N, C-alpha and C positions, 0 to 999 in steps of 0.2 A: 504493498499499500505507499499510497505518497503521502509523506509528512510533511508540510511546507514547502520548502528548498529541494530535499534528497530525498533520495528511496530509501525505505526502511526493507531490511533483508527479512526475507519471510523463512522461517528454521523449523524445516518438518517434524524434529525432533522432540517438539514440545518447548514446556516452558522453560526447561533447566539447562535447555542448549541455547535458549535466548538469553537466559543470567550470563552463563560463558560467553557469549559474544556481545556482550553490552558495550565495549569497548567501544565498538562499531558505531554502535548511537553517539558515543561521548564527540568521539571523532570525526563523526560529519558533523553533529551542532558545531564545533568548532572551525570546522571547515567552512560550515556556514556562516557564521560570524565572520573569520576573515573576510569569506568572499563580499561582505556587505562593505565591510571599510574600504577592502581595493577598490569597489565599483562606485564610492561616497569620495574618492579621495577628494574632488572637485571640492565640493560643500565645505568640509573639511577642512582644506588649505585657506577656502574663503573667507571660512570661520576664524584662522588663523588671524589672515589679515587684518581684516575689520578689527577684531582684539588689539591686535598692536598698533593699527592706525588710531587707533580709539584711547588709546595710553598715552601716545605721542599730545593727541590734541587737547587730553583730560589735563596734561603737563604743561603744555603751552598757554591753555587759557587761565590756569592757577597761576603760573608766574605774572601774568600781569593787573588777573581780575579776583584774586582771594578777596580781598574784604568786602568787594561786593556779594561774592558765591554765599562767604561767610553770613553776613549781613539778611541776605533773602532767605537762607538755609535757616535761619533761627528765626526769623521771622513766619517764614511758610509753617514748622512745627509749630511752633508757638500758638498765633493764630486759625492754624488749623483744627489743633487739637479744644479750643476753647470752641470753633462754629462744630465740630462734632459731637463736644460735649453736648453744647447747647441743642441741637439736633435730635441727640438721645436724649435730652430729659422734656421733652416736648416743647419746649421754647419757639419751634417754630410749627405747631398747630393750628395757630389762627392764622398763619398767613398758607394751608393745606400743603406744607411741605411734608409732612410727618408722616411714615407708613405707621400701618395698623402697632396698637401696641404690644410691647410686648414686656414681659417678667423682667427682663435682663438689661431692659432701658433705663432702668433708672438709675440701679448699681456700673452697671456700665459708663451713661451719660454721667456719675460722680466723680469717678475712674480718671475719664478722659480729661472731664472738665478739671478736676484736682492736676493731671500731669499737664495740660495749656498753663493753667495760671502758673507751677511751678517753673516751668519754662519764661514766661513772660519775666518772671521774677531773674530769673539767670539774665536773660537778653538786657535786663534795663542795665541790672547792677553788675552786670561785666565792665563796662566802662572802659578804661585800656586796655584791656585782657583782649581785648578783639585785636586791635588794632598793633598790640603785641604779636598773638597769633596769626595773623594776615602778612604782616613783614618777615616773619618766621618761615612761614610760606613761601612767599614769593622767593624771600634769598634759596632755599632750599631748594625751588624748582629753576632759582639762575646756576645753583651748581650743578645743577642734576647735566642739563642744557650743554652747560662750557666743559663738564669734565668728559672726556672722550669714553672710558671705560664703564661710566656709567649710562646713557645713550642706550649702549645694547642692554641695559639690565631690562628695559617691557619684553624684549622681544624672547632674552634668554627665560626669563620667568614666564613667558606665555607656554614657548615652546614646552619649559617643563611639566609646566601645569598641565596642561595638553595631553603630553604623554603620559603622565603620570595619571589621568583621567583616563586612557585607549588601555591602558596596558591593566589598570584596576576593572575596567568593563568588560576585558576580556577574562579577566582570575573571575570575577564573581561570574559571568556565562558560564563557563566552564564547569564551576563547583557544583550549579544549579542544573 
């Protein structure tokens, strides 16, 4: 019978012979996994190139706009949490934006609203710490871009991580 992309041999001797020859099945499964990766090398290579390019773009953006990104990130997380908490506490029921009430809305809303209040306090009280943090990020990005050996770090890191991902996938698939 055909199973997936390979043929499973039929053993006339019964179940005991099938257990003896179960190595064939594992070898066939591993062959199918290898064939899939070999056939899909173009999307894998494309995803590696995109992730490497995004690493360089991220370093370039952080090099010049770290202060802006820090402020926007903190504002988004603090005010987004406040708005989500208010939404879960049915404050938007009058507008008609609130879904059907749930018993978890009250506890979830209180938690998210507390988290948003905490993040807003951190943002307001941070003062010069954001300036210092953004300058440290910008200086470290300048250092990365000016040091030849560190420029290849995103490339090497990505190749190693994706290589370990595929090797781990093969190991897990061969165990299963």
